[in-house]
N, C-alpha and C positions, 0 to 999 in steps of 0.2 A: 771275063774276069772283072772288068771295070763296071761300076754301077753307072747307069745313065742318069742324067738329072731328073727325068720324069719318074724313075723308080725311087729315087731318094726322096722326092717330094711326097709320093704316095705313102711311104713309110712314116713320115712325120705326121700326116693327117690322121692315121690310125691311132697314134699315141694320144692325140687330143681327146678322142672319144673315150679312151680308157681312163684318162685323168678324171673325167666327170664321173665315170662309173666307179672309180675308187672312192669318191666322196659319199656315195649312196649308203654304204654300210655305216659310216660315221654319223650321217644324218639320222639313219634308222636307230642307231644306238641312243642318240640324244632324245629322240621322240619316245622311245620305250622308257628311258630313265625318267623323263618328265612325267609320264603317266603312272609309273610305278613308285617313284620316290618323291618328287618335288610337289606334285599336285596334292597327294594325300596329306603331306606335312602342312601345306598351306591351309587345307581344309580343317585340319586338327587345330591349328593355331587360331583360326577364325572362330571355331566353336569354343575354345578356351577363353578367348577374349569376350565372347558373348556371355559365357557363364560367369566370369568375374564381374562384368558390368551389371549383371542381374542380381548380385548378392544383396541380401536384405538382412535386417536384424532378425535374429531367431533361427537363421539357417544353420544346420549342423554341417561342418566341413571337415576335410582332411587336408593337412598341409603336405608339402613334398617331403618333409621330415618325418611324417607319420603321426603327427599330433592331431588328435580328434578333439574338436571343440565346437562351441556355439558362438555365433557372431553376436556381439553385444553392441557394437558401434561400427558403422562404415564411414570412414573419413574421406575427404575429397583429395587428399594428397597421396593417394595410392596405398594407404594403410588401412588395416582392419583390426579392431580390437576383438579378441577371441577369449572366451572364458573356457579354460581347460579343466578346471575343477571349481568347486564352490568357493567363491571369493578369490580365485587366482585368475587374473586376466593378463594376457600378453598381447603385444602388438605385432602383427605380421604384415608383410607386404602382400598386396592383392595377387600379384603374379605367382606367388609361391603356393597358392591354393590349388591343389590338384583335383579335388573332387568335392561335390556337394552331395551329402548323404540324404538329408531331409530338408526339403524346401518348404518354407512357411508360405501360407496362402496370403495373397494381397487382401488388405482390409477393404470391405465393401464401402463404397462412398455413399 
């Protein structure tokens, strides 16, 4: 009826192995979440940053608000001047540009 000290020690050692095994699903969930959610979002952010840095005068763009216009001036302070109609120019932030529709070709040197 009484447990011997050797039997009690053996039961404690089995619990340590199962503690490590209980972390395996948690680690597996994190790895899956990284490859399905975090990594694609970082890749998309990197592509958007490259697109915004490659903006030039004459590019036709779409803003996040749905305004379609033509870039008339790219400023260094993170702003872009966009012509949305003939004679109507607005300034928008570079990071609010969601898509470049028509890209102008670089001038030959």
